[in-house]
N, C-alpha and C positions, 0 to 999 in steps of 0.2 A: 247919407253923407254927413260927415262931421260938421258941426256948426263952427267949431274953433280948430285952428291949426296950431300945432306946436312946432312944426317944421317950417323953415324958410322956404321961399319959392324955389331956390336952388336945391335945397334938400329934398323937396317934393319931386323935382325932376330926377334927381339922382336915385331916389327910391323907386320911381317908375321905371327908370332904365335898368335897375337891378332886377326888378320883377320880370321885365321882358327878356332880359339876358337869361334869367333862370328858366323861363319857358323855352327859350331856344336850346337849352341843354337837354330837354326831354327827347328821347329817341324812339319811343314806341307808344302805341295807343295805350297800352297798359300803364306806362309811366305817366302819360298825360292824365288818364283817368284818376290815378291815385293822387297826383298833385292837385288836380282841380277839386277832387272830393275833400282833400285836406284844406284847401284854400277857401272854398266856398261853402256856404250853408246849402242844404238841399234845395231851398227855394231859389237861391241865387244861381245855382247850377242849372236848375230847370229853366229859369228865365233865359240863360245863355243858350241852352239847347234849343228852346223855342225860337229865339231870334235867328239862330243859324238855320233852323229848319225853314223858317219863313223866307229867309234870304235865298235859299236854294229853290224854293217853290216859285218865288218871284222871278228868279233867273230862268225858270222853265216857261215863264209867260202865263202863269196861272193868275186868275183874278183874286181879289181880296176875299170874295165870298167863297170861292173854291178852297182857298187856303184856310179860311176859318173853319169850314166844314171838315177838312182833312185833319187839322191840327187842334182845333178848339181854342186857338190863340185869338185874342180879341182883335176886332177890326182896327181899333186904335193902335195896338202894338204893330199890327201888319203895316199900317200907314207910316208909323215911325221908322220901321225897318226900311220900307220903300224910300222914304225921304233920305235916309243915310246911304242907301244903296245908290241913289242917283246923285246926291250932292254932299255926301259925307267926306271923310278923309281918304276914301279909296280902299280901305281895308277889305270890305266885303268883295269888291270887284277884283282885287289882287288875288285873293284866295279862290274865288269862283273861277277865275281864268286859269289858275294853276291846276285846279282839279278838273278842268275841261267842261265847265258849265257856262 
């Protein structure tokens, strides 16, 4: 994360809204893949994929140890995802519900 900001708080909010609006314009998995490959470094994209995979496994009721063995994701990251799944902004829960998990 940047140590200094050149945008005001309002400009930061507007930039975030523009990013999320752009994501909502994507219509296919292929479009999403291309957008996120352009937007993220390979490591950032891998981290996002890992977190989503962990969220899905937690929703299945798997233990941290099982998830670690299945995914190779650290127990620390699994714990972080679990914390946001239970008391975050509700994003994980919304999408998991919509996909039937």
